[in-house]
C-alpha positions as CSV (number, residue, x, y, z in Angstrom):
1,M,341.6,18.9,108.2
2,K,340.1,15.9,109.4
3,P,337.0,16.1,110.0
4,A,335.6,15.6,113.8
5,I,333.0,16.8,116.3
6,P,333.7,18.4,119.6
7,S,334.0,15.7,122.7
8,G,330.7,15.1,124.6
9,T,328.5,15.9,121.3
10,R,327.8,13.0,119.1
11,D,326.1,12.1,115.3
12,F,323.1,10.3,115.1
13,N,322.2,7.6,112.0
14,S,318.8,7.1,111.1
15,I,318.1,4.1,113.1
16,D,319.3,6.3,115.9
17,V,317.0,9.0,115.4
18,Q,314.4,6.5,115.1
19,K,314.8,5.0,118.5
20,R,314.9,8.4,119.9
21,N,312.1,9.8,118.6
22,Y,310.1,6.1,120.0
23,I,311.6,8.2,123.5
24,F,310.2,11.3,122.6
25,T,306.7,10.2,121.0
26,V,306.0,8.3,124.0
27,I,306.7,10.9,126.9
28,R,304.7,13.6,124.5
29,R,302.1,11.7,124.2
30,N,301.7,11.2,128.2
31,F,303.0,15.0,129.0
32,E,299.8,16.0,126.9
33,L,297.6,13.0,128.3
34,F,298.2,14.6,131.9
35,G,297.7,18.3,130.7
36,Y,300.7,19.7,130.0
37,Q,301.5,22.2,126.7
38,P,304.1,22.5,124.6
39,I,306.6,25.6,124.8
40,E,310.3,25.8,123.2
41,T,313.0,29.0,124.4
42,P,316.1,29.7,123.2
43,A,319.1,28.1,123.2
44,M,321.1,31.0,124.6
45,E,319.9,33.0,127.6
46,K,321.4,36.3,129.3
47,I,323.9,34.6,131.5
48,G,322.5,36.5,134.4
49,T,319.6,34.4,134.2
50,L,321.3,31.5,134.6
51,T,324.2,32.1,137.2
52,G,323.6,31.6,141.0
53,K,320.5,29.4,140.1
54,Y,322.3,25.7,140.6
55,G,325.2,26.2,143.3
56,E,328.8,26.9,143.0
57,E,329.3,24.0,141.0
58,G,326.8,24.2,138.4
59,D,327.8,27.6,137.7
60,Q,331.1,26.2,136.7
61,L,329.4,24.2,133.8
62,I,327.4,26.7,132.4
63,F,329.0,27.5,128.4
64,K,329.2,31.0,127.7
65,I,329.5,32.4,124.6
66,L,332.1,34.8,124.1
67,N,330.6,38.2,122.9
68,S,330.7,38.8,119.1
69,R,333.0,41.1,117.3
70,I,335.0,41.4,120.7
71,N,337.9,42.0,118.7
72,E,336.7,45.5,117.8
73,S,336.2,46.9,121.5
74,K,337.2,50.2,122.1
75,E,338.0,48.9,125.9
76,K,340.7,46.9,125.6
77,D,342.1,47.4,128.9
78,I,339.0,46.7,130.5
79,L,338.3,43.6,129.1
80,K,342.1,42.4,129.4
81,T,341.6,43.2,133.2
82,E,338.5,41.4,133.1
83,F,339.7,38.3,131.6
84,D,342.3,38.2,134.0
85,K,340.0,37.9,137.3
86,S,338.6,35.1,134.8
87,L,341.0,33.3,134.9
88,N,341.9,32.7,138.5
89,T,337.8,32.4,140.0
90,A,334.4,31.7,138.4
91,Y,334.3,35.6,138.1
92,N,332.0,36.4,135.1
93,S,332.1,40.0,133.1
94,E,329.7,41.0,130.7
95,Y,332.5,42.9,128.9
96,I,333.2,38.9,128.0
97,S,330.5,37.4,127.8
98,E,326.6,38.2,128.0
99,K,324.8,34.9,127.6
100,A,325.1,31.1,128.0
101,L,323.8,27.9,126.2
102,R,320.9,27.0,128.6
103,Y,322.3,24.8,131.6
104,D,319.0,23.3,132.1
105,L,314.7,24.3,130.8
106,T,313.6,25.1,134.9
107,V,315.8,28.1,135.1
108,P,314.5,29.4,131.5
109,F,311.2,28.3,132.1
110,A,310.8,30.4,135.2
111,R,312.3,33.4,132.9
112,Y,309.4,32.7,131.0
113,V,306.9,32.8,133.2
114,V,307.8,35.8,134.7
115,M,307.9,37.1,131.1
116,H,304.7,36.1,129.6
117,Q,302.9,36.1,133.0
118,N,300.1,38.2,132.0
119,A,299.2,35.7,129.3
120,L,299.1,32.2,131.2
121,T,296.6,30.6,133.1
122,F,298.1,29.5,136.5
123,P,298.0,26.9,137.7
124,F,300.3,26.6,134.2
125,K,301.4,23.0,133.1
126,R,303.9,23.3,130.6
127,Y,306.4,20.7,128.7
128,Q,309.1,21.1,126.9
129,M,311.8,19.1,124.9
130,Q,315.0,20.7,124.1
131,P,318.6,20.5,123.9
132,V,320.7,21.7,127.0
133,W,324.6,22.0,127.5
134,R,327.1,21.9,130.1
135,A,331.1,22.0,129.8
136,D,331.2,18.8,131.7
137,K,333.9,15.9,131.6
138,P,332.9,13.6,129.0
139,Q,332.0,9.7,130.1
140,R,329.4,7.1,129.4
141,G,325.9,8.5,130.2
142,R,327.5,12.2,130.6
143,Y,327.7,14.6,128.0
144,R,328.1,17.9,127.0
145,E,325.0,18.3,124.3
146,F,322.1,16.3,125.0
147,Y,318.0,16.5,125.1
148,Q,316.0,17.1,128.5
149,C,312.3,16.5,128.2
150,D,310.9,18.3,131.1
151,A,307.4,19.1,132.7
152,D,306.5,21.5,135.1
153,V,303.5,23.1,136.7
154,V,303.3,27.0,138.5
155,G,300.8,28.7,140.7
156,S,300.1,26.1,142.6
157,N,301.5,24.3,146.2
158,S,299.3,21.1,146.2
159,L,301.1,18.1,146.4
160,I,298.5,16.6,144.0
161,N,300.9,18.3,141.4
162,E,303.6,16.0,142.9
163,L,301.2,12.8,143.0
164,D,300.4,13.1,138.9
165,L,303.7,13.9,138.4
166,I,304.8,10.4,139.9
167,A,301.6,8.6,138.2
168,L,303.5,10.4,134.9
169,I,306.6,8.6,135.8
170,D,305.4,5.5,136.2
171,K,303.3,5.3,133.0
172,S,306.2,6.5,131.0
173,F,308.9,4.2,132.1
174,F,306.3,1.1,132.2
175,E,305.6,1.8,128.6
176,L,308.9,2.5,127.4
177,K,310.3,-1.2,129.4
178,V,312.3,0.3,131.9
179,P,312.3,-0.7,135.4
180,V,313.2,2.1,137.4
181,T,313.6,3.1,141.5
182,L,311.8,6.9,142.1
183,K,314.1,7.9,145.0
184,I,312.1,11.0,146.7
185,N,313.3,13.1,149.6
186,N,312.2,16.7,150.9
187,R,314.7,19.7,150.9
188,K,313.1,20.2,154.6
189,I,314.5,17.0,155.8
190,L,317.7,18.3,154.5
191,T,317.2,21.7,156.1
192,A,316.4,20.0,159.5
193,I,319.3,17.7,159.0
194,A,321.5,20.9,159.1
195,E,319.9,22.6,161.9
196,L,319.9,19.0,163.6
197,I,323.7,19.5,163.7
198,N,324.1,23.2,164.6
199,S,324.8,24.0,160.7
200,P,322.0,25.8,159.3
201,D,323.9,28.3,157.5
202,K,326.2,25.1,156.0
203,V,323.0,23.7,154.6
204,T,323.7,23.7,150.8
205,D,327.4,22.7,151.7
206,I,326.2,19.6,153.6
207,T,323.3,18.9,150.5
208,V,325.9,19.4,148.0
209,A,328.0,16.3,149.4
210,I,325.5,14.0,150.7
211,D,324.2,14.2,147.0
212,K,327.6,12.2,146.2
213,L,327.2,9.3,148.3
214,D,326.3,6.8,145.6
215,K,329.2,8.2,143.3
216,I,332.4,9.0,145.6
217,G,331.3,6.5,149.3
218,I,330.9,7.9,152.8
219,E,334.6,8.3,153.2
220,G,334.8,10.7,150.0
221,V,331.4,12.6,151.7
222,N,332.9,13.1,154.9
223,K,336.3,14.2,153.2
224,E,334.1,16.8,151.3
225,L,332.2,18.2,154.3
226,K,335.7,18.6,156.7
227,E,336.9,20.5,153.2
228,K,334.1,22.5,153.8
229,N,334.8,24.0,157.7
230,I,332.0,21.4,159.1
231,S,332.8,20.5,162.2
232,G,334.1,16.7,163.0
233,E,331.3,16.7,165.9
234,A,328.6,18.0,163.4
235,I,329.9,14.7,161.2
236,E,329.8,12.4,163.1
237,K,326.6,13.3,163.9
238,L,325.5,12.7,160.2
239,Q,327.3,9.2,160.1
240,P,323.1,7.4,160.9
241,L,321.8,9.1,158.0
242,L,324.6,8.3,155.5
243,N,323.8,4.8,156.5
244,F,319.8,5.2,156.5
245,K,318.5,1.5,155.8
246,G,315.2,0.0,156.0
247,S,311.7,0.4,154.7
248,N,310.6,3.3,153.7
249,T,307.9,3.4,156.9
250,E,311.0,2.2,159.2
251,K,313.0,5.5,157.5
252,I,309.9,7.8,158.3
253,A,309.7,6.3,162.2
254,I,313.0,6.8,162.4
255,L,312.8,10.5,161.0
256,E,310.0,11.5,163.2
257,T,312.3,10.8,166.3
258,M,315.4,12.8,165.0
259,F,313.0,15.6,164.3
260,N,310.4,15.6,166.9
261,Q,311.6,19.3,168.1
262,S,312.1,20.5,164.5
263,E,308.9,22.0,163.1
264,I,310.6,22.2,159.2
265,G,311.5,18.4,160.0
266,K,307.9,17.7,160.9
267,K,306.7,19.9,157.7
268,G,309.3,17.6,155.1
269,I,308.5,14.3,157.3
270,E,304.3,15.2,156.8
271,E,304.5,16.0,152.6
272,L,306.5,12.8,152.1
273,L,304.0,10.3,154.3
274,F,301.4,12.2,152.5
275,L,303.1,11.1,148.5
276,L,304.2,7.5,150.2
277,N,300.7,7.2,151.3
278,N,298.5,8.4,148.0
279,S,300.8,7.5,145.1
280,I,299.5,5.1,142.8
281,V,302.9,3.3,141.2
282,N,302.1,0.3,139.2
283,H,305.9,-0.1,137.9
284,V,308.6,1.9,139.4
285,M,309.3,1.3,143.1
286,L,309.2,4.2,145.2
287,E,312.3,4.9,148.1
288,L,313.0,7.3,150.6
289,D,316.2,8.4,150.4
290,V,316.9,11.1,152.8
291,T,320.9,11.6,150.9
292,L,319.2,12.8,148.2
293,A,319.6,16.4,147.5
294,R,320.0,17.0,143.5
295,G,322.1,19.6,144.2
296,L,320.5,22.7,142.7
297,N,320.0,25.8,144.8
298,Y,316.1,26.3,144.1
299,Y,314.7,23.0,145.7
300,T,312.7,23.8,148.3
301,G,310.2,20.9,149.4
302,T,309.8,17.4,147.1
303,I,313.1,15.9,145.2
304,F,312.7,13.0,142.4
305,E,315.4,11.4,140.5
306,A,314.7,8.1,139.1
307,K,317.5,5.2,138.3
308,A,317.2,2.1,136.2
309,N,317.4,-0.6,138.5
310,A,318.3,-3.3,136.1
311,G,321.5,-3.9,133.4
312,T,324.9,-3.0,134.2
313,F,324.4,0.7,133.7
314,T,322.4,2.4,136.1
315,P,322.8,5.9,135.9
316,S,320.3,9.0,137.1
317,I,317.7,9.0,134.0
318,L,315.4,11.2,135.8
319,G,315.4,14.2,138.1
320,G,312.7,16.8,139.8
321,G,311.7,18.7,142.5
322,R,309.2,21.6,144.2
323,Y,310.7,24.9,143.9
324,D,309.0,27.6,145.9
325,D,310.4,30.8,144.6
326,L,312.3,30.3,141.4
327,T,310.4,32.7,139.9
328,G,311.5,35.2,142.6
329,F,314.9,35.6,140.9
330,F,313.1,37.3,138.3
331,G,310.7,39.4,140.2
332,L,307.4,37.4,140.6
333,K,307.7,36.4,144.1
334,N,306.0,33.7,145.8
335,L,305.1,31.5,142.8
336,S,305.7,27.5,143.5
337,G,306.0,25.0,141.2
338,V,307.3,21.4,140.9
339,G,308.5,19.4,138.0
340,I,311.0,16.7,136.4
341,S,312.8,16.1,133.6
342,F,313.6,12.8,131.5
343,G,317.2,12.3,130.3
344,I,316.6,11.1,126.8
345,D,320.4,10.3,126.3
346,R,320.9,8.3,129.1
347,I,317.6,6.8,128.5
348,Y,318.4,6.1,125.4
349,D,321.4,4.1,126.3
350,V,320.2,2.3,129.2
351,I,317.1,1.0,126.7
352,S,320.0,0.3,124.2
353,E,321.6,-2.0,127.1
354,L,318.2,-3.7,128.0
355,N,317.7,-4.5,124.6
356,A,314.3,-3.1,125.0
357,F,313.4,-1.1,121.9
358,P,310.9,-2.2,120.1
359,S,312.1,-5.0,117.2
360,E,310.6,-3.5,114.5
361,L,313.1,0.2,114.9
362,N,315.8,-2.3,114.0
363,N,314.8,-2.6,110.4
364,L,312.3,-0.5,109.6
365,S,312.7,2.8,107.0
366,P,310.4,5.6,106.8
367,V,310.1,5.2,103.1
368,Q,307.8,2.0,102.3
369,L,308.2,2.1,98.4
370,L,311.0,2.7,96.2
371,I,309.9,3.2,92.3
372,A,311.9,1.1,90.0
373,H,312.0,1.9,86.3
374,F,314.3,1.2,83.4
375,D,315.3,4.3,81.4
376,S,314.7,8.2,81.5
377,A,310.9,7.7,80.0
378,T,309.8,5.2,82.4
379,Q,311.5,7.4,85.0
380,L,309.4,10.6,84.2
381,H,305.9,8.2,84.4
382,A,307.4,7.2,87.8
383,F,307.3,10.7,89.1
384,L,304.0,11.3,88.2
385,L,303.4,8.0,90.0
386,A,305.0,9.1,92.9
387,Q,302.7,12.5,93.4
388,Q,299.6,10.1,93.2
389,F,301.2,7.9,96.5
390,R,302.3,11.0,98.3
391,A,298.6,12.3,97.8
392,N,297.2,8.8,99.7
393,D,300.1,9.8,102.4
394,I,302.4,6.4,101.7
395,P,305.7,7.4,101.6
396,C,308.0,7.0,98.6
397,E,311.3,6.9,96.4
398,I,312.3,7.5,93.2
399,F,315.4,6.0,92.0
400,A,317.1,8.6,91.1
401,D,319.8,7.5,88.1
402,S,318.1,6.4,85.0
403,G,319.3,3.2,82.8
404,K,320.5,1.4,86.3
405,K,319.9,-2.6,86.2
406,L,316.9,-3.6,88.2
407,G,318.9,-5.6,90.2
408,K,321.3,-2.8,91.3
409,Q,317.6,-1.0,92.2
410,F,316.5,-3.7,94.2
411,E,319.6,-3.8,96.4
412,Y,319.4,-0.3,97.1
413,A,315.8,-1.0,98.5
414,D,317.0,-3.6,100.2
415,K,320.2,-1.7,101.8
416,K,317.5,1.0,103.0
417,N,315.1,-1.5,104.7
418,I,312.7,0.0,102.0
419,P,309.9,-3.1,102.0
420,Y,308.3,-2.9,99.0
421,V,309.3,-2.0,95.5
422,C,307.2,-0.7,92.4
423,V,308.8,-1.6,88.7
424,V,307.3,1.0,85.7
425,G,308.2,0.0,82.6
426,S,307.3,0.3,78.9
427,N,304.4,-2.7,79.3
428,E,303.6,-1.5,82.7
429,I,302.3,2.1,81.5
430,E,300.6,0.6,78.8
431,S,298.9,-2.1,80.8
432,K,298.4,0.6,83.7
433,C,299.1,-2.8,85.5
434,Y,302.2,-2.5,87.9
435,T,304.6,-5.2,89.4
436,L,304.7,-4.7,93.1
437,K,307.2,-7.1,95.3
438,N,307.8,-7.3,98.8
439,L,311.4,-7.5,100.0
440,K,310.8,-9.3,102.9
441,N,308.9,-12.5,101.7
442,S,309.4,-12.2,97.9
443,E,305.8,-12.0,97.2
444,Q,305.4,-10.3,93.7
445,I,302.0,-9.5,92.0
446,T,300.7,-7.4,89.7
447,L,297.9,-4.8,90.6
448,T,296.7,-1.3,89.4
449,I,298.1,1.7,90.9
450,E,294.6,2.0,92.9
451,A,294.9,-1.4,94.3
452,I,298.7,-1.0,95.1
453,I,297.8,2.2,97.2
454,E,295.2,0.4,98.8
455,K,297.5,-2.5,99.7
456,L,300.0,-0.3,100.9
457,K,297.9,1.9,103.0
458,A,296.3,-1.2,104.7
459,Q,299.8,-1.9,105.2
460,L,300.5,1.5,107.1
461,T,297.4,1.1,109.1
462,H,299.0,-1.8,110.7
């Protein structure tokens, strides 16, 4: 069989992994700096935990897991009936599938909070860095398996949490050297828009459609609204909002005029003004975008989305928002939360295009030293030396095959970007002094094992 991997998934070589780990390290450090604690949840969730939280389109992208040993079921007639139903609709049957791969980290987090509520101190701030899966159409920046890095706080209604998240976003993208525009909106504005055009029962259809404005344009949005049975008069009233331009101040002024009779609209404007007036941003551009919806059913307040504003590849690389009752799905009512999610894989793609990774990551090896030798006897001595290096936290490797020429061993180290080679021969063993060669500048010196350890430890601290 020809080896292959599923479409929408990827292998990563050692340099890829180091670059990804660099992104993880920056974001993890800032999560902890801002007071978030790590948790992890299973790759699988009960299918009922996930469905009904992401909207109709999102539910169709959930990877369902076929029940184990389904061929041994004693209810094959029911299975066939349920399977036929699922072929025609997004219908799910627990006879066929009881579990699914997680679609995001937020819904599993809400489930976690409800299950562990008695052990948590509220407000509870957590971060989570794990893969998620979506049965999406693979394309550049859109994968079926990808990592999310989430930070959420639940148990607090205060907008200071949103300000804190904006500061975290600003600091993280500054350190990653990714210039971004952080778009913000409020779900209350979207609800007020639906009321304004006399379609309050269509708020989900409207938000899902206008959220696609960047992808399908105004004509595409209008077409989708029409397909959702939004009246022509209502669509006409929406047009000024689809062409909403100007500064944040100008946009707020227009919204205040539009929603001067809408209580929920006024509340949304009040929350947006608080964030725009009090956010501390030194790197990101903060932009009010009334078409930003994020398409997720559980958002109730602030909505975030960040896009790179440099290079040719400018996808959404962060999203998030406030949800007032996500835990209510699992029986714990009125526990408000807000969170963000960094899309690591897209961030990686953007940094790669901008050539913004630290240059040393292109040639860096975690192994700092190769111990070369001449024969089986000197190889065993090299093994003993390796234990001394490792006891001093110096990553090292012993050349595995005995009797190979030194040139081959040096070539091996060079190909693996190992910066130093220590040569062990009979003379070195007798004198207890070893040749250490720096492959980057070809410098070669003879030192005791203690002096080599001291030198390499000094190099590692730099």
